N, C-alpha and C positions, 0 to 999 in steps of 0.2 A: 505495499500499500503507498510505504513511505516513496519510492520512487515513484509510483502514479501519482502525489501529491507535487513532485516536485516537477513532474512532467507538464503535467495540468498551469501551475504557476510559471513555470516560464514560456510556456504557449500564450499564456495571457500577458506576458510583458514583465512579469514579476512584481503585478500589482492588483491583486487582486481584490482588493476593495472598488479598484476604480472597474475594475472586468465584471465584479457584480453588477456594480450599478450600472452598466452598458447594457447586463442583459437583463435587469429586471426592469430598466426602464424601456426597451424595446419589444417587452413582453407582446402587448395590447396590440403596437402593429404586427407583426408576425401572427396573432393570434386575431385576425380581425374579420370580416364577416364570410369572405371568401375562403379562409380558413375554414371555419366553421361546415360552411356549406359542402366544402371539400371533404371536412373527416364526416358527415353525415351520410353521404354518398357512399364514401368506401370504406371509412371504418368501421362508423357507429352501425351499420348494417347487417354487420357481426356477431354484435355484440347480444350475448345471451342473460340472463337473470343471475346473477350471484358470481358469473365468470371476472376472472381477472383481468385490471387492465394497468400496462406497466409502461412507465417513463423512463428511460435510459439519457442520463444524467440532466437531471428535475432540477439543480439549481436551486433557489429557497423552497419551489414547491408550487410556483404557480401555477403549473398546467395539470398536475393531480389535482390540486384544489380544486381549477374548474370541471377537471373530468370526476370527480369525489361529486360534486354537485349536482351534476348532469346525471350522475347515475349510482343513487344513491343505496340500492341495493348492491352494489358493486364491490369489491374488493380495490381499490386502485393506490399502487406501490409504486415509488420514487425512486431511482439510485441515484448516488453523487457521491462522488471521492473530494470535493476540493471542501477543505475546511474551511475556506470564509465565506461559502456556499451555505452548508449548513448549520453553519451558527446564525446567519440569518433568518432559520426554516420560519415561513408562515406557521399560523394555526393552523390547523388541518381539520376536518369533519373526522368523523370517528371511526368511518370506513375508507381513509387513508393514511399514510402515511412515509417517511422519508428514512433509506436507511443508505449508511454509508458502505461502500463496493467498490469495488476494483473492477470497470467492464474489460478492461484489458485480461482478466481471469474471473469470471462473473463465481459467484463459491453460494450464493442467494440460495437459499430452500425453499424454491419454487415446485409444487407439483406437475409433474410433467403432464404436459396436455389441460392446462387448467387456466387457460390465459386464452383471450380473443383475438386482444390486440396490443401491439405494442409499439412505439413510440420510439425515435432516436431523432431529434432536431439540433443541427449545428454540432451532431457529437462528433462522428465516426471521423472526418479529418483530423482530431486530436490526437485516435487513437495510433502507435504505431503498426498495431495488425488488428484489423478488429475480426479475425477466424473466430478464436475462444467464443466472441459476444455473440457473433453470429449464430452461432453451434449451441450456443444456450438458448437462446430467442427461439430456433426452430423447435428445439425439446421443451420450451416450457408453453407453445401456441399448440391450441387446438389445431383438431383438420377444419382446416378452412379458415382459420385465425390470420389474422395480416400482422403485417411490421412494414409501417412507413417510415422510412430515412427522408430528413428534409436535410440537403448538406450542400456546404463549398464543394466545389470538383474545377477540376482540371483547365484552365485556362493558359493562352497562349500571356507570356510576360507581358508584352503590349499591352491588353487590357487591363491587367491586375495593376500596371503599374500610371495607367492611364484612368483608372477608376481613385487608383489613391490620390494621386497628383492631378488633377484636372487642372488644376492653375498651372502645371509646369513648373511647381517648385523645385522637383528633386533635378531640372536642367538648369534653372535659371538663377536657383540661390545655392550659396554655400552650407549644405548641409553636413553636420558631423557626420562622422567615417561613421560611429556606432551608430546612429541614426539610420543611415543608409544601410548599413549589416543589418538591423535589426529589420529591417522590409523586404530583405532580399528572403533574410529567413522565415519570414512569415507567408512568403511566397511558397516557398519549397511547401511548408507543414500545409497552407490552404489549397495546394495541388498536386496533396499527396495524391488524391485517386481521380482518375478519369469517371464519369457517369458508368460508361460501359466496365470497369473494374468494377463498380460497385453489384451490378448485374450479374457479373461473370461469378463472382464468389458467392452469389445468392444463389442462382440455380447450380452450382456446384455442390451445394445441399440440400439441391433437392425442391427449393421453394420453385414458385411460378410466378414472374415479373409479370403483373397487371397494370401498372403504369409507369410510364416513365416521361416527366413531366419539366421541362427547362423553365428555370426561375431567374430574373433579374437579370435577362441578357445571357445567358446560358451561364452564369460565373454560379449558379447551385441549382438544382435538381429535385425532385421531388419523385420517391419510389415506392410503390405500394406493390408489396411480393407476399402470397398468399401460400399456405401450409396446406 
């Protein structure tokens, strides 16, 4: 767990408080009406009474709180490793809880075949390898259960830098070396996987990919896979 905590903090630029604020403050924008319409059509449609719902990389628990309120008869679990997220956990309904878990090698005691949906929103690109997590998700899901990944995917360097510096500051200002190196390090991390890489890994585990939708001009993808 310590290795994973250090890796996540490094990915978040060494400032956990800032990362937490950014993630929590953008939650409503990322979970707008369009998102919930998608959820109802592609994910909520497979949820049966009392079946589990899981959020991977749950942060402070915003999404599991929403799910618990929408599905009061279903157990909702969120997994999170970052201490600065867990320290600011929201008060949750009785049918929801947030668990400290290393998603590079999940050990959670989830009954096989007991889960209807699993969400991984802006998580997979943070993992050095997602194979163990994908295997666990497949084991947890019921037949017909669905796994949704929303994440950053590989893009050309030009697209990444033009999005990061639309004002051309990278080329016109005298930026410090460590600032530039940090930008390129994040480029490597945010470009860890191509959308087709994610599909390949999911299909290798016998998931059936039923949706692959580019988001934000191709910088992100939304994938829905069914067991």
